[in-house]
A tleap script that builds the chain and sets N, CA, C and O, in Angstrom:
source leaprc.protein.ff14SB
mol = sequence {
  NMET PHE LYS GLU PHE LYS LYS PHE VAL LEU
  LYS GLY ASN VAL VAL ASP LEU ALA VAL ALA
  VAL VAL VAL GLY ALA ALA PHE ASN SER VAL
  VAL GLN SER VAL VAL LYS ASP PHE ILE THR
  PRO LEU ILE LYS GLY ILE ASN LYS SER GLY
  ASN LEU ILE SER GLY THR TRP VAL ILE ASP
  LYS ARG PHE ILE LEU ASN TRP GLY ASP PHE
  LEU ASN SER ILE ILE SER PHE LEU ILE VAL
  ALA THR VAL VAL PHE PHE LEU VAL VAL GLN
  PRO VAL ASN LYS LEU GLN LYS ILE ALA LYS
  LEU GLN THR GLU PRO ASP THR LYS LYS CYS
  PRO GLU CYS LEU SER THR ILE PRO LYS LYS
  ALA THR ARG CYS SER PHE CYS THR ILE LYS
  VAL CLYS
}
set mol.1.N position { 0.830 -1.295 0.106 }
set mol.1.CA position { -0.165 0.008 0.118 }
set mol.1.C position { 0.567 1.368 0.039 }
set mol.1.O position { 0.064 2.370 -0.468 }
set mol.2.N position { 1.959 1.303 0.656 }
set mol.2.CA position { 2.875 2.288 0.592 }
set mol.2.C position { 3.779 2.673 -0.794 }
set mol.2.O position { 4.233 3.769 -1.122 }
set mol.3.N position { 3.848 1.692 -1.311 }
set mol.3.CA position { 4.536 1.623 -2.481 }
set mol.3.C position { 3.552 2.371 -3.716 }
set mol.3.O position { 3.917 3.153 -4.593 }
set mol.4.N position { 2.358 1.895 -3.472 }
set mol.4.CA position { 1.168 2.719 -4.464 }
set mol.4.C position { 0.965 4.004 -3.825 }
set mol.4.O position { 0.612 4.881 -4.613 }
set mol.5.N position { 1.062 4.279 -2.891 }
set mol.5.CA position { 1.027 5.845 -2.411 }
set mol.5.C position { 1.935 6.706 -2.723 }
set mol.5.O position { 1.861 7.923 -2.888 }
set mol.6.N position { 2.938 5.865 -2.803 }
set mol.6.CA position { 4.479 6.767 -3.127 }
set mol.6.C position { 4.306 6.868 -4.525 }
set mol.6.O position { 4.490 7.956 -5.071 }
set mol.7.N position { 3.976 5.872 -5.172 }
set mol.7.CA position { 3.808 6.192 -6.935 }
set mol.7.C position { 2.848 7.174 -7.278 }
set mol.7.O position { 3.074 8.070 -8.090 }
set mol.8.N position { 1.696 7.008 -6.624 }
set mol.8.CA position { 0.702 8.303 -6.581 }
set mol.8.C position { 1.383 9.662 -6.591 }
set mol.8.O position { 1.334 10.533 -7.460 }
set mol.9.N position { 2.216 9.646 -5.093 }
set mol.9.CA position { 2.476 10.998 -4.897 }
set mol.9.C position { 3.702 11.753 -5.773 }
set mol.9.O position { 3.732 12.971 -5.949 }
set mol.10.N position { 4.504 10.999 -6.184 }
set mol.10.CA position { 5.462 11.059 -7.088 }
set mol.10.C position { 5.169 10.898 -8.573 }
set mol.10.O position { 6.099 10.798 -9.374 }
set mol.11.N position { 3.888 10.870 -8.958 }
set mol.11.CA position { 3.444 11.242 -10.340 }
set mol.11.C position { 3.514 12.339 -10.983 }
set mol.11.O position { 3.061 13.301 -10.363 }
set mol.12.N position { 4.041 12.612 -12.312 }
set mol.12.CA position { 4.380 13.832 -12.602 }
set mol.12.C position { 3.073 14.610 -12.091 }
set mol.12.O position { 3.300 15.326 -11.115 }
set mol.13.N position { 1.616 14.614 -12.600 }
set mol.13.CA position { 0.748 15.237 -12.174 }
set mol.13.C position { 0.419 15.883 -11.065 }
set mol.13.O position { -0.030 17.029 -11.050 }
set mol.14.N position { 0.657 15.069 -9.922 }
set mol.14.CA position { 0.553 15.463 -8.605 }
set mol.14.C position { 1.525 16.296 -8.244 }
set mol.14.O position { 1.341 17.116 -7.344 }
set mol.15.N position { 2.707 16.188 -8.915 }
set mol.15.CA position { 4.204 17.196 -8.037 }
set mol.15.C position { 3.803 18.350 -9.152 }
set mol.15.O position { 4.461 19.357 -8.892 }
set mol.16.N position { 3.051 18.532 -10.169 }
set mol.16.CA position { 2.913 19.716 -10.890 }
set mol.16.C position { 1.941 20.559 -10.330 }
set mol.16.O position { 2.043 21.776 -10.179 }
set mol.17.N position { 1.037 19.875 -10.045 }
set mol.17.CA position { -0.212 20.279 -9.537 }
set mol.17.C position { 0.145 21.304 -8.062 }
set mol.17.O position { -0.191 22.464 -7.823 }
set mol.18.N position { 0.911 20.375 -7.293 }
set mol.18.CA position { 1.658 20.842 -5.951 }
set mol.18.C position { 2.306 22.189 -6.315 }
set mol.18.O position { 1.891 23.251 -5.852 }
set mol.19.N position { 3.348 22.098 -7.169 }
set mol.19.CA position { 4.074 23.193 -7.396 }
set mol.19.C position { 3.165 24.577 -8.107 }
set mol.19.O position { 3.449 25.753 -7.883 }
set mol.20.N position { 2.326 24.229 -8.765 }
set mol.20.CA position { 1.195 25.388 -9.421 }
set mol.20.C position { 0.664 25.992 -8.328 }
set mol.20.O position { 0.736 27.213 -8.186 }
set mol.21.N position { -0.011 25.077 -7.315 }
set mol.21.CA position { -0.927 25.944 -6.119 }
set mol.21.C position { 0.385 26.613 -5.299 }
set mol.21.O position { 0.296 27.717 -4.762 }
set mol.22.N position { 1.259 26.035 -5.281 }
set mol.22.CA position { 2.383 27.098 -4.269 }
set mol.22.C position { 2.952 28.366 -5.112 }
set mol.22.O position { 3.245 29.393 -4.499 }
set mol.23.N position { 3.085 28.296 -6.334 }
set mol.23.CA position { 3.466 29.271 -7.410 }
set mol.23.C position { 2.322 30.270 -7.240 }
set mol.23.O position { 2.464 31.475 -7.031 }
set mol.24.N position { 1.206 29.628 -7.354 }
set mol.24.CA position { -0.186 30.238 -7.681 }
set mol.24.C position { -0.338 31.193 -6.295 }
set mol.24.O position { -0.599 32.368 -6.554 }
set mol.25.N position { -0.251 30.962 -5.297 }
set mol.25.CA position { -0.248 31.268 -4.030 }
set mol.25.C position { 0.744 32.706 -4.018 }
set mol.25.O position { 0.340 33.833 -3.730 }
set mol.26.N position { 1.964 32.376 -4.361 }
set mol.26.CA position { 2.899 33.503 -4.249 }
set mol.26.C position { 2.558 34.471 -5.423 }
set mol.26.O position { 2.691 35.694 -5.399 }
set mol.27.N position { 2.186 33.859 -6.250 }
set mol.27.CA position { 1.872 34.938 -7.467 }
set mol.27.C position { 0.246 35.926 -7.082 }
set mol.27.O position { 0.009 37.050 -7.524 }
set mol.28.N position { -0.686 35.100 -6.153 }
set mol.28.CA position { -1.529 36.065 -5.956 }
set mol.28.C position { -1.193 37.306 -5.186 }
set mol.28.O position { -1.694 38.410 -5.399 }
set mol.29.N position { -0.144 36.975 -4.114 }
set mol.29.CA position { 0.272 38.145 -3.388 }
set mol.29.C position { 1.001 39.379 -4.126 }
set mol.29.O position { 1.111 40.561 -3.804 }
set mol.30.N position { 1.427 38.695 -5.169 }
set mol.30.CA position { 2.107 39.824 -6.102 }
set mol.30.C position { 0.834 40.631 -6.996 }
set mol.30.O position { 0.861 41.855 -7.128 }
set mol.31.N position { -0.004 39.987 -7.440 }
set mol.31.CA position { -1.143 40.597 -8.167 }
set mol.31.C position { -1.907 41.569 -7.141 }
set mol.31.O position { -2.129 42.719 -7.520 }
set mol.32.N position { -2.291 41.197 -5.952 }
set mol.32.CA position { -2.779 41.909 -5.004 }
set mol.32.C position { -2.292 43.023 -4.436 }
set mol.32.O position { -3.040 43.880 -3.965 }
set mol.33.N position { -0.950 43.121 -4.427 }
set mol.33.CA position { 0.013 44.147 -4.280 }
set mol.33.C position { 0.154 45.170 -5.449 }
set mol.33.O position { 0.269 46.386 -5.296 }
set mol.34.N position { 0.129 44.528 -6.596 }
set mol.34.CA position { -0.045 45.761 -7.804 }
set mol.34.C position { -1.518 46.659 -7.714 }
set mol.34.O position { -1.676 47.875 -7.828 }
set mol.35.N position { -2.650 45.444 -7.432 }
set mol.35.CA position { -3.990 46.459 -7.364 }
set mol.35.C position { -4.097 47.338 -5.933 }
set mol.35.O position { -4.561 48.465 -5.758 }
set mol.36.N position { -3.606 46.573 -5.151 }
set mol.36.CA position { -3.808 47.652 -4.025 }
set mol.36.C position { -2.753 48.906 -3.790 }
set mol.36.O position { -3.140 49.977 -3.323 }
set mol.37.N position { -1.489 48.677 -4.134 }
set mol.37.CA position { -0.344 49.717 -4.446 }
set mol.37.C position { -0.569 50.688 -5.646 }
set mol.37.O position { -0.498 51.915 -5.712 }
set mol.38.N position { -0.809 49.911 -6.400 }
set mol.38.CA position { -1.208 51.127 -7.710 }
set mol.38.C position { -2.252 51.345 -8.410 }
set mol.38.O position { -2.242 52.385 -9.070 }
set mol.39.N position { -3.424 50.485 -8.490 }
set mol.39.CA position { -4.668 50.730 -9.122 }
set mol.39.C position { -5.625 51.256 -8.024 }
set mol.39.O position { -6.480 52.132 -8.150 }
set mol.40.N position { -5.334 50.606 -7.021 }
set mol.40.CA position { -6.507 51.399 -5.836 }
set mol.40.C position { -5.950 53.061 -5.564 }
set mol.40.O position { -6.683 53.985 -5.211 }
set mol.41.N position { -4.873 53.127 -5.756 }
set mol.41.CA position { -4.717 54.930 -5.528 }
set mol.41.C position { -5.241 55.535 -6.671 }
set mol.41.O position { -5.752 56.655 -6.648 }
set mol.42.N position { -5.128 54.794 -7.744 }
set mol.42.CA position { -5.503 55.652 -8.707 }
set mol.42.C position { -6.951 56.061 -8.628 }
set mol.42.O position { -7.360 57.215 -8.752 }
set mol.43.N position { -7.840 54.752 -8.359 }
set mol.43.CA position { -9.027 54.797 -8.090 }
set mol.43.C position { -9.505 56.029 -6.960 }
set mol.43.O position { -10.508 56.714 -7.161 }
set mol.44.N position { -8.888 56.143 -6.109 }
set mol.44.CA position { -8.783 57.020 -4.609 }
set mol.44.C position { -8.376 58.319 -5.224 }
set mol.44.O position { -8.790 59.329 -4.655 }
set mol.45.N position { -7.706 58.452 -6.184 }
set mol.45.CA position { -7.650 60.034 -7.014 }
set mol.45.C position { -8.892 60.550 -7.638 }
set mol.45.O position { -9.187 61.743 -7.712 }
set mol.46.N position { -9.803 59.263 -8.210 }
set mol.46.CA position { -10.867 59.783 -8.676 }
set mol.46.C position { -12.043 60.024 -7.656 }
set mol.46.O position { -12.754 61.028 -7.628 }
set mol.47.N position { -12.132 58.855 -6.765 }
set mol.47.CA position { -13.155 59.030 -5.817 }
set mol.47.C position { -12.596 58.793 -4.277 }
set mol.47.O position { -12.098 57.726 -3.917 }
set mol.48.N position { -12.731 59.772 -3.553 }
set mol.48.CA position { -12.218 60.059 -2.105 }
set mol.48.C position { -12.299 58.585 -1.456 }
set mol.48.O position { -11.391 58.280 -0.683 }
set mol.49.N position { -13.232 57.729 -1.690 }
set mol.49.CA position { -13.604 56.506 -0.693 }
set mol.49.C position { -12.969 55.492 -0.983 }
set mol.49.O position { -12.708 54.645 -0.128 }
set mol.50.N position { -12.610 55.384 -2.205 }
set mol.50.CA position { -11.633 54.083 -2.533 }
set mol.50.C position { -12.449 53.325 -3.414 }
set mol.50.O position { -11.947 52.582 -4.257 }
set mol.51.N position { -13.857 53.485 -3.253 }
set mol.51.CA position { -14.900 52.437 -4.098 }
set mol.51.C position { -15.313 53.310 -4.847 }
set mol.51.O position { -15.569 54.472 -4.531 }
set mol.52.N position { -15.445 52.646 -6.264 }
set mol.52.CA position { -15.998 53.207 -7.376 }
set mol.52.C position { -17.581 53.298 -7.229 }
set mol.52.O position { -18.144 54.353 -7.519 }
set mol.53.N position { -18.227 52.306 -6.824 }
set mol.53.CA position { -19.448 52.387 -6.535 }
set mol.53.C position { -19.833 52.183 -5.134 }
set mol.53.O position { -19.166 51.326 -4.554 }
set mol.54.N position { -20.926 52.877 -4.318 }
set mol.54.CA position { -21.262 52.717 -3.230 }
set mol.54.C position { -22.866 52.596 -2.976 }
set mol.54.O position { -23.501 53.600 -3.298 }
set mol.55.N position { -23.603 51.509 -2.445 }
set mol.55.CA position { -24.951 51.510 -2.449 }
set mol.55.C position { -25.227 50.418 -1.699 }
set mol.55.O position { -24.390 49.569 -1.393 }
set mol.56.N position { -26.719 50.404 -1.297 }
set mol.56.CA position { -27.436 49.374 -0.280 }
set mol.56.C position { -28.605 49.422 -0.939 }
set mol.56.O position { -29.029 50.298 -1.692 }
set mol.57.N position { -29.098 48.403 -0.594 }
set mol.57.CA position { -30.699 48.336 -0.736 }
set mol.57.C position { -31.242 47.951 0.715 }
set mol.57.O position { -30.761 46.912 1.168 }
set mol.58.N position { -32.104 48.573 1.459 }
set mol.58.CA position { -32.419 47.838 2.572 }
set mol.58.C position { -33.841 47.461 2.722 }
set mol.58.O position { -34.575 48.434 2.893 }
set mol.59.N position { -34.373 46.414 2.706 }
set mol.59.CA position { -35.591 45.570 2.733 }
set mol.59.C position { -35.791 45.204 4.016 }
set mol.59.O position { -35.087 44.394 4.619 }
set mol.60.N position { -37.095 45.995 4.627 }
set mol.60.CA position { -37.733 45.633 5.809 }
set mol.60.C position { -36.748 45.845 7.017 }
set mol.60.O position { -36.987 45.040 7.918 }
set mol.61.N position { -35.803 46.622 7.266 }
set mol.61.CA position { -34.766 46.809 8.094 }
set mol.61.C position { -33.939 45.396 8.709 }
set mol.61.O position { -33.145 45.302 9.645 }
set mol.62.N position { -34.340 44.627 8.012 }
set mol.62.CA position { -33.524 42.934 8.519 }
set mol.62.C position { -32.522 42.461 7.367 }
set mol.62.O position { -31.596 41.688 7.609 }
set mol.63.N position { -32.812 43.057 5.916 }
set mol.63.CA position { -32.014 42.498 4.776 }
set mol.63.C position { -31.424 43.740 4.351 }
set mol.63.O position { -32.116 44.746 4.192 }
set mol.64.N position { -30.192 43.724 4.160 }
set mol.64.CA position { -29.185 44.898 3.653 }
set mol.64.C position { -28.356 44.279 2.538 }
set mol.64.O position { -27.376 43.563 2.744 }
set mol.65.N position { -28.792 44.590 1.423 }
set mol.65.CA position { -28.193 44.035 -0.015 }
set mol.65.C position { -27.215 44.948 -0.142 }
set mol.65.O position { -27.705 46.072 -0.257 }
set mol.66.N position { -25.567 44.943 -0.182 }
set mol.66.CA position { -24.690 45.690 -0.434 }
set mol.66.C position { -24.451 45.453 -2.116 }
set mol.66.O position { -23.631 44.634 -2.532 }
set mol.67.N position { -25.160 46.161 -2.868 }
set mol.67.CA position { -25.009 45.983 -4.190 }
set mol.67.C position { -23.749 46.898 -4.571 }
set mol.67.O position { -23.244 46.619 -5.659 }
set mol.68.N position { -23.302 47.696 -4.024 }
set mol.68.CA position { -22.092 48.618 -3.909 }
set mol.68.C position { -20.901 47.870 -4.210 }
set mol.68.O position { -20.127 48.039 -5.152 }
set mol.69.N position { -20.852 46.924 -3.178 }
set mol.69.CA position { -20.004 46.014 -2.808 }
set mol.69.C position { -19.539 44.973 -3.681 }
set mol.69.O position { -18.405 44.522 -3.843 }
set mol.70.N position { -20.824 44.631 -4.299 }
set mol.70.CA position { -20.935 43.152 -5.347 }
set mol.70.C position { -20.234 43.942 -6.659 }
set mol.70.O position { -19.291 43.374 -7.209 }
set mol.71.N position { -20.639 45.109 -7.111 }
set mol.71.CA position { -20.155 45.826 -8.026 }
set mol.71.C position { -18.695 45.945 -8.020 }
set mol.71.O position { -18.054 45.424 -8.932 }
set mol.72.N position { -18.132 46.561 -7.106 }
set mol.72.CA position { -16.769 46.800 -6.800 }
set mol.72.C position { -16.150 45.461 -6.838 }
set mol.72.O position { -15.027 45.419 -7.340 }
set mol.73.N position { -16.599 44.496 -6.460 }
set mol.73.CA position { -15.615 43.175 -6.477 }
set mol.73.C position { -15.676 42.666 -7.897 }
set mol.73.O position { -14.730 42.014 -8.337 }
set mol.74.N position { -16.615 42.898 -8.553 }
set mol.74.CA position { -16.717 42.420 -10.249 }
set mol.74.C position { -15.635 43.337 -10.731 }
set mol.74.O position { -14.669 42.742 -11.208 }
set mol.75.N position { -15.563 44.716 -10.719 }
set mol.75.CA position { -14.728 45.434 -11.226 }
set mol.75.C position { -13.360 45.281 -10.811 }
set mol.75.O position { -12.445 45.657 -11.543 }
set mol.76.N position { -13.133 44.695 -9.559 }
set mol.76.CA position { -11.548 44.364 -9.169 }
set mol.76.C position { -11.209 43.063 -9.710 }
set mol.76.O position { -10.055 42.683 -9.906 }
set mol.77.N position { -12.302 42.371 -9.953 }
set mol.77.CA position { -11.633 41.038 -10.639 }
set mol.77.C position { -11.461 41.260 -12.212 }
set mol.77.O position { -10.837 40.549 -13.000 }
set mol.78.N position { -12.230 42.524 -12.482 }
set mol.78.CA position { -11.760 42.616 -14.055 }
set mol.78.C position { -10.258 43.559 -14.316 }
set mol.78.O position { -9.522 43.547 -15.302 }
set mol.79.N position { -10.161 44.204 -13.275 }
set mol.79.CA position { -8.844 44.980 -13.228 }
set mol.79.C position { -7.591 43.738 -12.984 }
set mol.79.O position { -6.593 43.669 -13.700 }
set mol.80.N position { -7.854 42.875 -11.921 }
set mol.80.CA position { -6.851 41.848 -11.662 }
set mol.80.C position { -6.595 40.643 -12.866 }
set mol.80.O position { -5.515 40.067 -12.999 }
set mol.81.N position { -7.794 40.384 -13.703 }
set mol.81.CA position { -7.763 39.886 -14.835 }
set mol.81.C position { -7.039 40.569 -16.208 }
set mol.81.O position { -6.470 39.997 -17.137 }
set mol.82.N position { -7.250 41.839 -16.005 }
set mol.82.CA position { -6.566 42.748 -16.966 }
set mol.82.C position { -5.156 42.743 -16.954 }
set mol.82.O position { -4.435 42.637 -17.946 }
set mol.83.N position { -4.628 42.924 -15.213 }
set mol.83.CA position { -3.012 42.931 -15.015 }
set mol.83.C position { -2.578 41.952 -15.354 }
set mol.83.O position { -1.591 41.932 -16.088 }
set mol.84.N position { -3.217 40.767 -14.897 }
set mol.84.CA position { -2.832 39.303 -15.016 }
set mol.84.C position { -2.306 38.798 -16.640 }
set mol.84.O position { -1.313 38.158 -16.984 }
set mol.85.N position { -3.273 39.304 -17.319 }
set mol.85.CA position { -3.349 39.371 -18.777 }
set mol.85.C position { -2.134 39.924 -19.415 }
set mol.85.O position { -1.325 39.233 -20.034 }
set mol.86.N position { -2.025 41.440 -19.204 }
set mol.86.CA position { -1.193 42.113 -19.670 }
set mol.86.C position { 0.181 41.897 -19.493 }
set mol.86.O position { 1.094 42.050 -20.304 }
set mol.87.N position { 0.212 41.464 -18.150 }
set mol.87.CA position { 1.808 41.118 -17.346 }
set mol.87.C position { 2.248 40.034 -17.258 }
set mol.87.O position { 3.440 39.852 -17.007 }
set mol.88.N position { 1.314 38.966 -17.460 }
set mol.88.CA position { 2.015 37.471 -17.397 }
set mol.88.C position { 1.464 36.958 -18.927 }
set mol.88.O position { 2.164 36.473 -19.816 }
set mol.89.N position { 0.354 37.151 -18.954 }
set mol.89.CA position { 0.014 35.703 -20.108 }
set mol.89.C position { 0.304 36.502 -21.395 }
set mol.89.O position { 0.576 35.627 -22.216 }
set mol.90.N position { 0.382 37.585 -21.946 }
set mol.90.CA position { 1.043 37.888 -23.138 }
set mol.90.C position { 2.505 37.809 -23.401 }
set mol.90.O position { 3.077 37.582 -24.467 }
set mol.91.N position { 3.046 38.063 -22.099 }
set mol.91.CA position { 4.692 38.004 -22.230 }
set mol.91.C position { 5.089 36.476 -22.526 }
set mol.91.O position { 5.883 36.086 -23.383 }
set mol.92.N position { 4.237 35.583 -21.476 }
set mol.92.CA position { 4.535 34.096 -21.419 }
set mol.92.C position { 4.283 33.642 -22.980 }
set mol.92.O position { 5.169 33.029 -23.576 }
set mol.93.N position { 3.032 33.970 -23.620 }
set mol.93.CA position { 2.748 33.657 -25.027 }
set mol.93.C position { 3.873 33.811 -26.005 }
set mol.93.O position { 4.186 32.939 -26.816 }
set mol.94.N position { 4.458 34.969 -25.879 }
set mol.94.CA position { 5.475 35.507 -26.738 }
set mol.94.C position { 6.535 34.718 -26.405 }
set mol.94.O position { 6.994 34.112 -27.373 }
set mol.95.N position { 7.061 34.527 -25.400 }
set mol.95.CA position { 8.317 33.797 -25.187 }
set mol.95.C position { 8.174 32.199 -25.399 }
set mol.95.O position { 9.138 31.507 -25.726 }
set mol.96.N position { 6.970 31.720 -25.197 }
set mol.96.CA position { 6.687 30.219 -25.593 }
set mol.96.C position { 6.678 30.245 -27.481 }
set mol.96.O position { 6.933 29.199 -28.077 }
set mol.97.N position { 6.385 31.440 -28.202 }
set mol.97.CA position { 6.015 31.400 -29.364 }
set mol.97.C position { 7.833 31.566 -29.931 }
set mol.97.O position { 8.247 31.034 -30.962 }
set mol.98.N position { 8.472 32.189 -29.235 }
set mol.98.CA position { 9.900 32.154 -29.924 }
set mol.98.C position { 10.567 30.906 -29.300 }
set mol.98.O position { 11.460 30.374 -29.959 }
set mol.99.N position { 10.329 30.536 -28.454 }
set mol.99.CA position { 11.060 29.056 -27.912 }
set mol.99.C position { 10.657 28.089 -29.047 }
set mol.99.O position { 11.518 27.403 -29.597 }
set mol.100.N position { 9.109 28.014 -29.471 }
set mol.100.CA position { 8.538 27.008 -30.673 }
set mol.100.C position { 9.627 27.193 -31.525 }
set mol.100.O position { 10.469 26.339 -31.803 }
set mol.101.N position { 9.569 28.587 -32.013 }
set mol.101.CA position { 10.275 28.835 -33.492 }
set mol.101.C position { 11.576 28.163 -33.638 }
set mol.101.O position { 11.855 27.455 -34.607 }
set mol.102.N position { 12.494 28.442 -32.486 }
set mol.102.CA position { 13.796 27.815 -32.196 }
set mol.102.C position { 13.834 26.180 -32.071 }
set mol.102.O position { 14.809 25.546 -32.473 }
set mol.103.N position { 13.021 25.733 -31.651 }
set mol.103.CA position { 12.712 24.434 -31.781 }
set mol.103.C position { 12.128 23.651 -32.614 }
set mol.103.O position { 11.969 22.453 -32.377 }
set mol.104.N position { 11.673 24.322 -33.862 }
set mol.104.CA position { 10.962 23.906 -35.085 }
set mol.104.C position { 12.170 22.778 -35.662 }
set mol.104.O position { 13.322 23.155 -35.881 }
set mol.105.N position { 11.732 21.384 -35.865 }
set mol.105.CA position { 12.691 20.478 -36.869 }
set mol.105.C position { 13.021 21.199 -38.165 }
set mol.105.O position { 12.455 22.178 -38.652 }
set mol.106.N position { 14.143 20.448 -38.657 }
set mol.106.CA position { 15.125 20.749 -39.717 }
set mol.106.C position { 14.778 19.761 -40.903 }
set mol.106.O position { 15.249 19.804 -42.040 }
set mol.107.N position { 13.827 18.835 -40.383 }
set mol.107.CA position { 13.319 17.775 -41.288 }
set mol.107.C position { 11.755 17.266 -41.144 }
set mol.107.O position { 11.070 17.438 -40.136 }
set mol.108.N position { 11.403 16.721 -42.141 }
set mol.108.CA position { 10.070 16.155 -42.175 }
set mol.108.C position { 9.810 14.810 -42.837 }
set mol.108.O position { 10.698 14.463 -43.616 }
set mol.109.N position { 8.725 13.931 -42.686 }
set mol.109.CA position { 8.441 12.886 -43.136 }
set mol.109.C position { 7.864 12.767 -44.538 }
set mol.109.O position { 7.026 13.583 -44.919 }
set mol.110.N position { 8.221 11.930 -45.196 }
set mol.110.CA position { 8.112 11.567 -46.649 }
set mol.110.C position { 6.536 11.040 -46.642 }
set mol.110.O position { 6.293 9.946 -46.132 }
set mol.111.N position { 5.526 11.797 -47.188 }
set mol.111.CA position { 4.042 11.024 -47.346 }
set mol.111.C position { 4.078 9.612 -47.905 }
set mol.111.O position { 3.283 8.716 -47.619 }
set mol.112.N position { 4.894 9.550 -48.566 }
set mol.112.CA position { 4.650 7.991 -48.849 }
set mol.112.C position { 5.535 6.986 -48.347 }
set mol.112.O position { 4.976 5.907 -48.151 }
set mol.113.N position { 6.741 7.032 -48.086 }
set mol.113.CA position { 7.674 6.009 -47.258 }
set mol.113.C position { 7.768 6.193 -45.907 }
set mol.113.O position { 8.272 5.398 -45.113 }
set mol.114.N position { 7.181 7.455 -45.611 }
set mol.114.CA position { 7.479 7.624 -43.820 }
set mol.114.C position { 8.934 7.902 -43.462 }
set mol.114.O position { 9.180 8.270 -42.313 }
set mol.115.N position { 9.827 7.771 -44.265 }
set mol.115.CA position { 11.352 8.411 -44.074 }
set mol.115.C position { 11.375 9.978 -43.620 }
set mol.115.O position { 10.502 10.808 -43.873 }
set mol.116.N position { 12.615 10.190 -42.869 }
set mol.116.CA position { 12.989 11.336 -42.610 }
set mol.116.C position { 13.887 12.085 -43.766 }
set mol.116.O position { 14.891 11.551 -44.239 }
set mol.117.N position { 13.515 13.110 -44.085 }
set mol.117.CA position { 13.976 13.896 -44.954 }
set mol.117.C position { 14.346 15.352 -44.852 }
set mol.117.O position { 13.468 16.014 -44.300 }
set mol.118.N position { 15.445 16.055 -45.249 }
set mol.118.CA position { 15.314 17.329 -44.848 }
set mol.118.C position { 14.024 18.269 -45.201 }
set mol.118.O position { 13.274 17.889 -46.099 }
set mol.119.N position { 13.809 19.235 -44.654 }
set mol.119.CA position { 12.964 19.953 -44.975 }
set mol.119.C position { 12.831 20.808 -46.140 }
set mol.119.O position { 11.695 21.081 -46.527 }
set mol.120.N position { 13.843 21.264 -46.748 }
set mol.120.CA position { 13.884 21.742 -47.789 }
set mol.120.C position { 13.955 20.974 -48.968 }
set mol.120.O position { 14.250 21.442 -50.068 }
set mol.121.N position { 13.682 19.782 -48.738 }
set mol.121.CA position { 13.712 18.552 -49.746 }
set mol.121.C position { 12.601 18.684 -50.857 }
set mol.121.O position { 11.465 18.867 -50.419 }
set mol.122.N position { 12.726 18.630 -52.036 }
set mol.122.CA position { 11.416 18.411 -53.021 }
set mol.122.C position { 11.258 17.244 -53.505 }
set mol.122.O position { 10.275 16.968 -54.192 }
set mol.123.N position { 12.391 16.211 -53.163 }
set mol.123.CA position { 11.939 14.701 -53.964 }
set mol.123.C position { 12.787 13.965 -52.586 }
set mol.123.O position { 13.911 14.290 -52.205 }
set mol.124.N position { 11.980 12.989 -52.033 }
set mol.124.CA position { 12.556 11.917 -51.167 }
set mol.124.C position { 13.658 11.073 -51.594 }
set mol.124.O position { 13.429 10.176 -52.405 }
set mol.125.N position { 14.856 11.263 -51.128 }
set mol.125.CA position { 16.088 10.415 -51.342 }
set mol.125.C position { 15.823 8.778 -51.146 }
set mol.125.O position { 16.767 8.031 -51.402 }
set mol.126.N position { 14.657 8.250 -50.732 }
set mol.126.CA position { 14.370 6.839 -50.363 }
set mol.126.C position { 13.346 6.522 -51.432 }
set mol.126.O position { 13.687 5.494 -52.017 }
set mol.127.N position { 12.375 6.955 -51.836 }
set mol.127.CA position { 11.433 6.598 -52.597 }
set mol.127.C position { 11.221 7.370 -54.071 }
set mol.127.O position { 10.535 6.897 -54.977 }
set mol.128.N position { 12.011 8.775 -54.149 }
set mol.128.CA position { 12.205 9.390 -55.221 }
set mol.128.C position { 11.158 10.085 -55.435 }
set mol.128.O position { 11.283 10.764 -56.454 }
set mol.129.N position { 9.987 10.236 -54.814 }
set mol.129.CA position { 8.253 10.963 -55.101 }
set mol.129.C position { 8.655 12.361 -54.549 }
set mol.129.O position { 9.399 12.578 -53.592 }
set mol.130.N position { 7.923 13.403 -55.459 }
set mol.130.CA position { 8.117 14.572 -55.048 }
set mol.130.C position { 7.188 14.799 -54.111 }
set mol.130.O position { 6.044 14.344 -54.095 }
set mol.131.N position { 7.960 15.882 -52.921 }
set mol.131.CA position { 7.276 16.084 -51.719 }
set mol.131.C position { 6.924 17.601 -51.870 }
set mol.131.O position { 7.376 18.300 -52.777 }
set mol.132.N position { 6.143 18.006 -50.974 }
set mol.132.CA position { 5.877 19.488 -51.059 }
set mol.132.C position { 6.905 19.914 -50.239 }
set mol.132.O position { 7.063 21.115 -50.021 }
savepdb mol mol.pdb
quit
């Protein structure tokens, strides 16, 4: 039973997930800092309270619906998503594209005999058919 557990824990997916959770938690503090230290002061420059929208609905003195807080949470989410997209996703996508271009193979497969031929070849050196 211990061997099975060890095999499960050391499986690539579990280790990758654990690393992703730890890195995600650390990255969350970075994103929250960007929002708290840069974006929120800009909002406070526009509105002194720091909230874009403030409002409540009081129903029968027992139920208070803070619709302003809800809308502020949605706006904060959109701001965080925008920051993550432009400061993380876009640069990582560009780096992956550059890495993919550098690792593109110099060979291709012949469609007829499936042998490996140079990418610039117009004729297979094994079966002599024309290739594109």
